[in-house]
N, C-alpha and C positions, 0 to 999 in steps of 0.2 A: 383723546382716543377716538378713532373713527368708528361710528356706529354702523353695524351691518344688519339690515333687515332680513329676516328669514324669508326666502323667496318661495318656500313651499307652504301653501295654505290649503289643507285638506278639504275644508268645507266651503271653499269659495271658488267661484268661476274666475279664471285668470283675467286680469285687466287688459293684457296685451297679447297679441298673437305670438310673440316670441316666448311666452310662457305656456304655450299650448303645443303638444307634441303628437306627431303621427296623424293618422286618419286621412292622409293624402289619397289613398286608394279609394276611400269612400267618397271623397269630394269628386274624384275623377269619375266614379260610377254615377253619381248624381248628375254631373254635367253631361255625361253621355246619354243618360235617360232623357234629360231635358231636350237635348239636341234631337233625339229620336222621337220627340213629341209624345213621350209617355208622361202623362200630365199629373198623375198622383203616385207618389212614392211613399214607402214605409221604411223607416229605420227602426230596428227593434234590438233589444238586448237586455242583459241583466240590469237590475237596479245597481246604482253606484258605478256603472261601467263608463259613464260620461256622455250619455245621450244629450242632456241639456247643454253641456259645454260644447259638444260638437255642433249642435244646432246654432249656438251663439256665434261660432267662428266660421260656420259654413259659407256665409256670403263673402267673406274675405278670401276664401280658398277657391272660389269659382272665377273663371276667366271670362265667361260670357257676360254680355250687357244685361244686368238684371237689377231689380230693386226688391228688397226683402221686407216683409212685415212679420216679426216674431210674435207669436201668441203662446199662451200657456194655459191649458185647460185645468191644470192643478190649482190655479189661482181662484177658480170659481167656487162659490159655496152653494150655488143653485145650478143643477145640470138639466133643468127642464128645457124644452125646445125654445121657449120664449127667452130664457136667460142666456142661453148659448148664442142665439142669433143676435140678441141685443149686444152682447159682448163683442161678437165678430164685427158688427157694424160700427160700434163705438171705437174699437181699436183701429180698424181699417181707416176710418175717417180721421182720427187723430194722428196716426203715423204718416199717412199719405200727405196730410196737410203740413205736418212738420217737415217733410221732405220736399215740399213745394211741388208735389206731383198731382194735386187737384187744385181747383180754384180756391183762393183764400176764403176761409170761413164757410166753405161749402158743407151744408148739412143736408142729408137726404130727407126729402119731405114725402116720399112715397108711403102709401098705406100698407105696403106688404114688404116682406123681407127680400124677395128676389128683385123687385123693382128698385128698392133702395140700394142693394148691392150692385145691380146693373148700372145705376146712376154713377156710383163711385168709380166703377171699373171703366165705364165709358170716358169719364174725365181723365183717368190715368192714361188710357190709350191715346187720347187726343194730345196730351202733353208729352208723352213718351212713346211714340209709335213704334220704335224699334227696340223696346226694352221688355224683357220677360219680368213678370211679377210673381214672386215666390211667397206664398203664405206658409210660414214655418210654424206648425202647430205641435207644441211639445205636450206630452202626456195626453195624447188623443184618447187613449183607453180610459181616461177618467170618466168618460161618458157612460161607462158601464155602471157607474154609481146610481144612474137614474134608469127610467124605463127604456126598454129596447126600442119602443116605438119612437121615442124622441131621437135616438141615435139614427134610426132608419130615415126619419124625416130630414135630419141634418145632412145625411149622405145624399139624399135626393136633391137638396139644395146645392150641394157641391157639384153634383153631376150637371145640373142645369147651368151653373156658372161656367163650368169647363167647356160645355158644348157651345155656349154663346161667346166665350172670350178665349180665343186660341192662344193668347199670350199668358194666360193664368196657369199657375202650377201650385199644387199642394204637396208639401213634404211633412209627413206625420211621424211622430215617434210613439212607441208603445213598448210595454213590458213584454218579454217573451211569454210569460205565463198567461198574458191576456189574449194573445192572438187567437187561440181556439174559441174564445168566448165572443169575439167580434163577429156576430152572425148577421148576415144581410143577404137577400136573394142574389145580389150581383157582386158579392165579395169574393171574386175568384180569379182576378188576373192583374192586380196591381203589382208592379215590380217591388221586391222587398230586399233589404240588405241587413245582415246582422252586424251589430257593433260588438266586437269581441275585445279581448285584451290587446295590448300594444304588441307590435312586432319586437323582437329582441333588440334591434338597432334603435327603435324609437324609445324603448324602455331605458336603454343605456343613455340616450340623449337626455331624457327626462331627469335622470339621476345626476348627470355631470354638467350639463350646459348651464343651468342657473347659477352654479357656483364655480364657473370656470376659472376665475381669477381669485377665488377665495379659498377653496379647498382642493388639495391634491390627494388623489386616490392611489393607494398601492395597486399593483397589477392584480387583476382578478376580483377586486373588491366590488366594483360596480356590477359585474356579472353575477356575483353572489347575492347582492341586494335584489337584483331583478329576479333571480331564481326563488328567493325566499318569498317574494310577493307575486310570483307567477305572472310577471309583466302586467299586473292589474293596476291601472292608473290611480285608483282611489287609495289602495293600500301602499303603493309606491309613494304617494304624497304624504301619507301618515308617517311612513318610515323615514323619508327624507327630511321631514320636518323635525323629527326627533334627532336624526343624525346631525343636522345643522346646529341644533341647540347644544349638542354635546361637543361638536368638533370645530365649529367655526373659529373660535378663539385660537385654537392650536393650528388650524389650517391644514390638517393632515388626517387622513383616514386609513387605518390599516385593519387587518382582520380582528385584532383585539377590540378596536373601537366599534367594529361592526357587531361583534357579539354583545358588547355593552349596550349598544343602541337597541338591539333586539330585546334585551331585558327591559329597557325603558319602554319600548312599544308594548310589550306584553303586560307591563304594569299599568298601562292606561285603561285596562278593562274595556276592550272594544265592544260596543253595544251590539253590532251586527253579529258577532260571534256568540255573544251571550243569548241573543234571540234564537239563533240556531239551536243552542243547547236547551233553551226553555221549551221550544216547540217540539223537541224530539221525545219519542217514547223512551221508556227506561231501557229497552233492548237496543234501540237506536243509539242511545248514549253509550252503552257498552260497546257497540260496534264502532262508534267514532273513536273512543279511546283506544280500542284495540288496533284500529287502522293507524292511529298516530304512533303506535309502538312498532309496527312491522312495516317499515318502508323499504321497498326493494329497488332494483335498478330502474332508472328513468323516473324515480319517485313513484313507481308502480308497485302495488301489492296485490296478491291474489286472494280470492275469497277463502281458499283453503287455508292460507296462512292466518287470516283473521280468525276463522273458526277454530283452528288448532290452538292458537294462543288463548282464546277464551276458554276452551275445554281444559287446557293445562291449569288455568287459574281457578276454574270452577267446574268440578266434575258433573254437576247437575245441569250445566249449560246444554242447550238444545241447538245442534248444528243447523238444522233446517230453519229454526227461528232466526238465528244470526244471519244466515244467507238471505232470508226474506228482508231483514232490516237493512242489509247492504243495498238490496235492490230498491228499497224505499228511499234511502238516502241518495241513491243515484237519480231516482225519479225527481226528487226535490232539487237536485243540482248541487248538493253539498259535496257529493263525490261525482267523479266523471268516469264512465265506463271506458276501458281501454281495450275492450274485446269481450268475449263471452265470459271470461273468468277473472278479469283484472280490473282494478280501479286506481284512481289517484285523487287527491284533494283538488278541488277547483282553485283554491288559493292555498298555497303551501303554508302560509303564515298561520292558518287555522290549525295545522298539525302542531306547530310549536305552542300555540295557545292551549291546546288540549293537554299536551305533555306537561305544561307548567301548572295547570290548575286541577288536574284530576289523576287519580291512581286507579288503574284498572280493577284491582281486587276490590276496592271500596265501591266502585260503580256496579260491579257484578253482584255485590251483596244486596243491592236495592232491587234487583230484577226478580220478578216472579215468572218463572218459565211456564207456568200454567196460564198466565195472563200476559201473553207477549205484547199486547197493544197497550198495556197499562202505562199511564203517564204519571209524572211526579206531581205532587201538590205544589201550588204556587208559593214558593218560598224564596227568599234571597239566597242565591247560590254563591255569590262572591261578595266582595267588600261592600258594594253599593247596589241597591235594588233598582235604582232608577237609571234609565238609559240616558246617555249624554246627548245633548242636542246636536243635530247635524250629522251624526255618524251613520244614520240609516236605520233607526230603530223602528220606524213605522212599518205596518204590514201592507202587503199588496192587497188589492181587492179580492184576490183568491184566498187570502188568509195565510199565505206563506210569508216569511221574512222577505223584505224587498230584494235582497241579493240572491235569493234562491231561484234557480232555473228549472223549469220542467224538463222532463227527459227529452234529450235530443232525439229527433225522429218523428215528432209531430209533423204532419203535413202543414207547412206554414200557410195559413190562410191570410191573404192580403186584402186590404181594403180597396174597393173600387168605387164605382160610381153607380148610382141607381136612377130611377125614373124621374121625370120632371114633376116637382111638387112645390107648392106654395103655401105659406101660412098666412091666413087672413088676419085682419086687424079687428080686435074686439073693442078697444077704446084708444085708438092711436098707437097701440103696441101690437105685438104679434101673437096670434092665437095658434096653439098647438092642439091637435085632437085630444079629446078627453079620454079616449080609450084606445086599446090596441086594435080593436075592431075597426075604429075609424081610420087608423093608419094603414089598414090593409088595402084600402082602395085609394089610388091617387086621385080619382075623380072627385072624391068627397072633400079634398082640400085644395084642389087646383082652382084658382079664380082668375087666371090670365089666359089669353089665347095660346093654345099649344102650337109650337112652331116645329117645322121639320128638323130633325137632328142630323148634323153632319159631323162625321168623325174625321179629324185631321190625321193623315198618315204620311209617311215619308216614301212609300212605294206605291205604285198604282195598284189599287184593289177595287173590286166592285163596290159601289156605294152601299153602305149598310142601311138597313131598314130602321123603323122606329124604335126597335129594341136594342139598337147598337150601343156599344160603349165607346168612349173617346180614346181608348188606348188599345194597342194590339194585345191579344191574349198572350200571357206568359205562363208557362208551366213551371211551378216551383217544386223542386224535388231535392231530396237530400243527396249531396254529392258523395261519391265513393272515394275512399282513400286513394291518393294519387301517386305516392312515392313508396316503393318497396326498397328495403336495404337490409344489411346485416349489422348486428351490434352484439357487444359482449361487455361484461363488467369484470375488471381485473383479469384473472386467468380462467374465467369461465368459458363455456362453449359459445361459439358464434351462433346466434339465433336470428331468425327472419322477423322483421317488423314492417308495419305499414304506418304511414302518417299522411296528413294533408299537406298541401303545397306550402303552407305557412309554418310547418313544423308542429302543428297541433294535432290532436286526435291520434296520438301514438298508440298502437295496439300490436301485440304479438300475433303472428300468423299461427304459430303453434309452438309448443315447447318440447324439446327432446334432450337426450343425454349424449348428443354428438354434435359436431360442427355442421351447421347448415349455412351455406354461403352462396354468393353470386346469383341473386334472384334476377330473373328477366321476365317482363310481362309478355304475354301473347298479344298479337295485334288486336284482338277483341277486348283485351283487358280482363278477361274472365279466368285466365289461368296464369300460373307462374311456373317457369322452369327454374331449377336451382341445382346446386351441387351439394350432395349429402355424403357424410362419412359414416352413416349409420350401419353400413355393411362392412366396415373395416377398411375400405378404400374410398376414393372419390368416385361417385356415380352421378349421372344426370337423372334427376327426377322431374316429373311434371305433376302438378296438383291443381285443384280448384283454388280460386282466390281466397276462399275461406280457410284453406289449409286442409281441406278434406280430400279424400281419394288420391293420395300420392301413389305414383307409379314409377318404378325404375325402368327407364327406357334404354339404358346402355348395358347393364348386366355383364360386366367384364371384370376380371380380377385386377387388371391394371387401372390406372387413374384416368378418369374422363373429366373434362374441365371446360370452362368458358363457353357455356351454351348461348345460342342466339337463334331467335325465331325468324323464319322467312316472313316477308310482308303479308303473304296470304295465309299464314299460320299452318301451312301444310307440312313444313320441314323444319328441322332444327339442325344447325351446324354446331360443331363443338371441336375441341382439341383433345387428343388422347395420346398417351405414350405406350400404347399396347404393342407397337412395333419398334420400340426403342426410343428414338427421338420423338418429340411432340409433333403430331401431324393433324391436319384438318380432316374431319369426317362430316358427312351429311347423311341424315336419316329422316324417314317420315316422322311426324310428330309423335307417333306411338312407338318409335324405335325400330320399325321394320325397314326393309330396303336400305340397309347401311352401305355407304359408299365412301371410300377413302379418296380424297381429291388432291392431296399433296403427298410427296414422298421425299426420300433422300436422307442424308445423315444430319442435316440441320433442322432445328426445331421451328415449327410454325404454330402460332397460338392466336387466340382472341379473334376468331372470325366474326364479321358483322355484315349484314346484308345491306345492299343499296336499296333505296325506297322502291325502285321498280323491280327488285328481285333478280336483276340480271347479273349483278356483280357482288363480289365479297371483298371487303378490306380485311387485312390481317397484319399481324406482327411476325416478322421472320428474322432468324438469326443467321441466315445463309452468308451474310457479309462479315461475320465476326462479331457484330453487335446487332441489337434489335433495330430493325427498320420497318417502315410502313410500306406495304405492298397492296396492290389490288389484283384481282383475277376474275375471270368469268365464273359463274356459279358451278361450272363443271371442272374447274381447276385450270383451264386453259388461259392463254393470253395474260401471263403474270407480268406486272409492271411495278417498278420501284418508284415510290413517291418522295421519300426522304433520303438525303445523302449527307449524313452526319457521322462523326466518329463516336457519338454518344448513343444512348438508347432512346428510341421512339416507340411508344407502346400505346395500347388501348385505343385504337382508332374507332370512330363512330361517325356515320354519315349524318348530315343535317337533313331535316324532313323533306326539303326540296331537292336534295341530292347535289347541291352546288358546292358544299363545303365538307371538310372532314375535321373534326376535333380530335385531339390526341394529347398524350402526356409525353414530355421529353425532359431530359436533364441537360439540355443544350446550354443552360445558364449556370450550371453547377449544381443547383438544386432542381427539384422536379416542378415543372410548371405546366399549365394547360395552354396549349396552342391551338390555333385554327388555321387551316390552309385550304387552298382551292382543291376541289375533288380530283383534279388531274395532277395535283402537286404544284408547289410554288406559292409565293406570297404568304409565307408563314408569319403569324403575329402572336405575340404573347398576350394572353387574356388575363392571367391572374397576377403576374408581376409582384410576387411576394418572395423576396430574395432569402429571407430567413426561415422559410417554411417549404414543405413539400405538398404539392397539389396533384391529386390523382383522379383517374376514373371519370372523365367528363361524359355527360349525357345531355342530349338536347331536350328542351321543352317541346311539346307537340307543335307549338306555333313557330319554332325555330328562332325565337327572340332571346332565349336565355339558356344558360348552361348550369347544370348542377354537378357538383364534384365533392370529393372529400379531402380534408386537409388537416394538418397538425399545427396550423398557424396560431392556435390558442392553447397549445400545450398538449392536448390529447387529440384523437381523431374525431372530428365533427363533420357534418354535412353542410355545405354552403351552396348558395345560389348567386348567380351574377348575370348582368347583362353582357352582351357580346363586346361592348367597349370596356369591360372590366369594372364598370360602375355598379352601384347598388348592391354590393356584396352583403349578404345576410347569412348569419349562422342559424340554421334551422333547428339544430338539435341542442346545443348549449348544455352539454352534460359532462362536467369535469371528471366524473367517476365512471363514465361509460364511453367506449369507443364505437363509432359508427362508420361504416364504409360501404362501398359499391352501391350507391343509390341508383335507382332506375325509375324513370317517369312513366306512368301508365299512359298508353296511347289515348 
């Protein structure tokens, strides 16, 4: 019988690139930064998210000519300045020698760190003059275990090397929770990139590709596995390992097998989850178990639902204490805030683990509402009191479990480069200053001749002075949600939501007891127009992006629909049936100065402005079926662009005005097409014959389209390149329908 090795190894870095999935976008970002001569980069993220694995495969993912030297500060037992510099020189010497990139047997003989490193780097440049040298330092934040003065001096050494050697680059990894603690006078402009969970497509590839010829999955099973593990590579690896062990012999996985595997995984007593439980206060434990019980749409639950459930179970429960506990869990990263009032689990597998191991009534009995911060005594909570090796049981320097994330919204402080510093030699080794006071003055530790500092740039700029940094300043700010859309669960009301461009960060704009549909961003991105039925009919409303200050701008007993902002934000076009057939109207953004610009017995809907504000595209039924037309903004000069016997709807101009995307059932089903803005040269972008694809919207750069489709059973939101490649399901919610996405300008 043929033996099959389990390809999923949760606690090991893959041996080959074909066992590593995703992260191409991070590799592309790194390469772009290197080309732009940004010389020090930081990759940060949660523990267990795959920072070390990414750093190991990063050199294979880059296309530029480079050599890489991997280092890991977590391997050190001594984080003093002497030990760290000695480790750096030893590893650089050994690895460059092994790659034949320095003279054979070359050992630095200089009496100081900078000179020794200069010697090695000069040899590298002589042998490989056209090659970038990447120093990949994993767990850079381990330096926090020692005196801050030692870290500051090490950063000064980095800056000196970067100024002198323009081919040299540092790529560092750090825990998210460590970033605010990495303090240094010049830590203010290094480019940073967060490593998050895998994209939905990459998660599906991780599940299915390693067993492509071994295991067959029933439809929907891989997606369900990805959802349970929230696309998290570590937990996907654990789950897939157990799935293979159960199903490889049979060669088939259905939903029953999936449920059985989930039981197997939960029986493994995951140490990272147990550590979350151990470090939670008694009230936080009660909040966790309550949240595991009330799961709403999108996996989202509200704070009111959690508090109400706890109060039903325990009349003595204090609602304010519970709400405070939820905020604390969100701060720690166990929960993710989805808006002002909603949360979800960072890893949904934790929800199943809590349901299996704890009963809310029992947990509530342990809570003293008069002492809300009380913690449990250290006692074994489950079968075994010892954490298993390799699953992530150790604590971060901050005292949190390694997988815990601090509250999103910290201003991300990136590591940059400091002043020129040198560590002298006490007895043939390197001397670090004995006190923080000594570290405060570079003059006290510099023993070589100071040279002018030259900052390499890719655009002509005035030469910087002696306090310059070798990278252009970059402002790091939290991005705003980029996509607005409408969603509903089962037969519930349509509601408005926001999410990031990768489908993460889902948050409701507000909640109501009526259908709220068809959101449209204002050009500034600060407001949303939408259609509301709160007044008993369809009306156009405008509100702040936060959902505050809604205003009815149409106020008419008949239906108003399909709003569209003018490019300057001063006007809104919409369709209304107030005169019988649907017609196009234009009003000021506050609803004043209303003008009707189409008329007749045939309907006209879905107006959308050209980027220059001179024209409108629309759908008209004047020819017996829906066709795409354009006209001037005042309704004159109407021209027909499509000539089909089928329906062509939902036109939208590309950002440069050269193309129009639209939906059509020219092929029998509904597909997304793109044509020239003047009509002609139509091409099918989506090409999915068994599904219906609707509502295309351009990305702000004009490179991609977002649309909604039922190609995976229910309505989800997808994104694609203009050639139809790279299709990604952004929402992946089998029990929720999402439609009418719009991209924030």
